[in-house]
Structures are given as structure tokens and as C-alpha cells.
C-alpha positions as a Markdown table, in Angstrom:
| # | Residue | x | y | z |
|---|---|---|---|---|
| 1 | Unk | 82.2 | 94.3 | 131.9 |
| 2 | Unk | 81.9 | 97.6 | 133.6 |
| 3 | Unk | 80.3 | 100.3 | 131.5 |
| 4 | Unk | 83.4 | 102.5 | 131.6 |
| 5 | Unk | 85.6 | 99.8 | 130.3 |
| 6 | Unk | 83.0 | 98.9 | 127.6 |
| 7 | Unk | 83.0 | 102.6 | 126.5 |
| 8 | Unk | 86.9 | 102.6 | 126.4 |
| 9 | Unk | 86.8 | 99.5 | 124.2 |
| 10 | Unk | 84.3 | 101.1 | 121.9 |
| 11 | Unk | 86.3 | 104.3 | 121.6 |
| 12 | Unk | 89.5 | 102.3 | 120.9 |
| 13 | Unk | 87.8 | 100.3 | 118.1 |
| 14 | Unk | 86.4 | 103.5 | 116.6 |
| 15 | Unk | 89.9 | 105.0 | 116.5 |
| 16 | Unk | 91.2 | 101.9 | 114.7 |
| 17 | Unk | 88.3 | 101.9 | 112.2 |
| 18 | Unk | 88.7 | 105.6 | 111.5 |
| 19 | Unk | 92.5 | 105.3 | 111.1 |
| 20 | Unk | 92.6 | 102.1 | 109.0 |
| 21 | Unk | 89.4 | 102.3 | 107.1 |
| 22 | Unk | 88.4 | 106.0 | 107.1 |
| 23 | Unk | 85.0 | 106.7 | 105.5 |
| 24 | Unk | 83.7 | 104.8 | 102.5 |
| 25 | Unk | 84.0 | 106.5 | 99.2 |
| 26 | Unk | 81.0 | 104.7 | 97.7 |
| 27 | Unk | 77.4 | 104.3 | 98.7 |
| 28 | Unk | 76.9 | 102.1 | 101.7 |
| 29 | Unk | 75.8 | 98.6 | 100.7 |
| 30 | Unk | 72.6 | 97.3 | 102.2 |
| 31 | Unk | 73.8 | 93.9 | 103.2 |
| 32 | Unk | 77.2 | 92.4 | 103.9 |
| 33 | Unk | 78.7 | 89.2 | 105.3 |
| 34 | Unk | 81.7 | 89.8 | 107.6 |
| 35 | Unk | 83.9 | 86.9 | 108.3 |
| 36 | Unk | 86.0 | 87.9 | 111.3 |
| 37 | Unk | 89.0 | 85.9 | 112.5 |
| 38 | Unk | 90.4 | 86.8 | 115.9 |
| 39 | Unk | 94.0 | 85.6 | 116.4 |
| 40 | Unk | 94.7 | 85.5 | 120.1 |
| 41 | Unk | 97.3 | 83.9 | 122.4 |
| 42 | Unk | 94.5 | 82.8 | 124.7 |
| 43 | Unk | 91.2 | 81.5 | 123.1 |
| 44 | Unk | 87.9 | 82.6 | 124.5 |
| 45 | Unk | 84.7 | 80.7 | 125.1 |
| 46 | Unk | 82.7 | 80.9 | 121.8 |
| 47 | Unk | 80.0 | 83.1 | 123.3 |
| 48 | Unk | 82.5 | 85.6 | 124.6 |
| 49 | Unk | 84.4 | 85.6 | 121.3 |
| 50 | Unk | 81.2 | 86.7 | 119.5 |
| 51 | Unk | 80.4 | 89.3 | 122.2 |
| 52 | Unk | 83.9 | 90.8 | 122.0 |
| 53 | Unk | 83.2 | 91.7 | 118.4 |
| 54 | Unk | 80.3 | 94.1 | 119.2 |
| 55 | Unk | 82.5 | 97.2 | 119.7 |
| 56 | Unk | 84.1 | 96.5 | 116.3 |
| 57 | Unk | 80.7 | 96.1 | 114.6 |
| 58 | Unk | 79.4 | 99.2 | 116.2 |
| 59 | Unk | 82.5 | 101.2 | 115.1 |
| 60 | Unk | 82.0 | 100.0 | 111.5 |
| 61 | Unk | 78.3 | 101.0 | 111.7 |
| 62 | Unk | 79.1 | 104.5 | 113.0 |
| 63 | Unk | 81.7 | 105.0 | 110.3 |
| 64 | Unk | 79.0 | 104.2 | 107.7 |
| 65 | Unk | 80.7 | 101.0 | 106.5 |
| 66 | Unk | 77.5 | 99.1 | 107.4 |
| 67 | Unk | 74.0 | 100.3 | 106.4 |
| 68 | Unk | 72.7 | 98.6 | 109.5 |
| 69 | Unk | 73.9 | 95.9 | 111.9 |
| 70 | Unk | 70.5 | 94.2 | 112.1 |
| 71 | Unk | 69.8 | 90.7 | 110.9 |
| 72 | Unk | 68.9 | 92.0 | 107.4 |
| 73 | Unk | 72.0 | 94.0 | 106.8 |
| 74 | Unk | 74.7 | 91.9 | 108.5 |
| 75 | Unk | 75.7 | 88.3 | 108.5 |
| 76 | Unk | 78.5 | 87.6 | 110.9 |
| 77 | Unk | 80.8 | 84.6 | 110.8 |
| 78 | Unk | 83.4 | 84.5 | 113.6 |
| 79 | Unk | 86.5 | 82.3 | 114.0 |
| 80 | Unk | 89.3 | 82.1 | 116.5 |
| 81 | Unk | 92.9 | 81.0 | 116.1 |
| 82 | Unk | 95.6 | 80.6 | 118.6 |
| 83 | Unk | 98.9 | 82.4 | 117.9 |
| 84 | Unk | 101.9 | 83.7 | 119.8 |
| 85 | Unk | 101.2 | 86.9 | 121.7 |
| 86 | Unk | 103.3 | 89.0 | 119.2 |
| 87 | Unk | 101.1 | 87.8 | 116.4 |
| 88 | Unk | 97.7 | 88.8 | 117.9 |
| 89 | Unk | 95.4 | 90.6 | 115.4 |
| 90 | Unk | 91.9 | 90.7 | 114.1 |
| 91 | Unk | 91.2 | 90.1 | 110.4 |
| 92 | Unk | 88.0 | 91.0 | 108.6 |
| 93 | Unk | 86.9 | 89.5 | 105.2 |
| 94 | Unk | 84.1 | 91.7 | 103.7 |
| 95 | Unk | 81.6 | 90.1 | 101.3 |
| 96 | Unk | 78.9 | 92.3 | 99.7 |
| 97 | Unk | 75.7 | 90.4 | 99.6 |
| 98 | Unk | 73.3 | 93.1 | 98.4 |
| 99 | Unk | 73.8 | 96.5 | 96.9 |
| 100 | Unk | 71.1 | 99.2 | 97.0 |
| 101 | Unk | 67.9 | 99.2 | 99.0 |
């Protein structure tokens, strides 16, 4: 992907995270598991599906919902499901795995 398009995608996800989630009103947890399901009309190759989540993860990290997006602070589980175009969406299930440092 061209860098300008990648930047636009990142900015779009940041706007969504800020609008839907806002900022956390509690201390950031040190480790979470995110189970993300991407509902799309056209399914992606598994490696592309995982890569397409990076702007979302980065937006959550910048909004302080994640302490860190490294292998110690984040476990990521990704799924895809085929749906009609009008029903496309992304759902995140959040599981706290460790509180504190």
C-alpha cells in the first residue's frame, strides 16, 4: 500500500476510535486479548486480514486503550466472516488478561 493511503487509513481508524471509544476513564491495563472479527463482503487472504488490523491496533494504542501493542501487552485473535455489503463491520471483544505493571 502506498504510504499516503496507509496514512489515510490510520487517520480514519483514529477518528473512529476517538468517536466510538473516547479515552479510557480507568488506568490502562498492562495486558489484553483482543478478539477481532472482520465482517466483509469479500474475504481476504489470512495474512492480509491480519495486516489490515494494524491501523486499528495503532489507533487503540494512541488513544491509551492499550498499554503497549508488543507481544507482552497484546494477544490478537482475528476472524473473518462473509456478509452482504450492507452488513460490513468490525467487532472487537476485549479481554483483560493482566492489570497493573
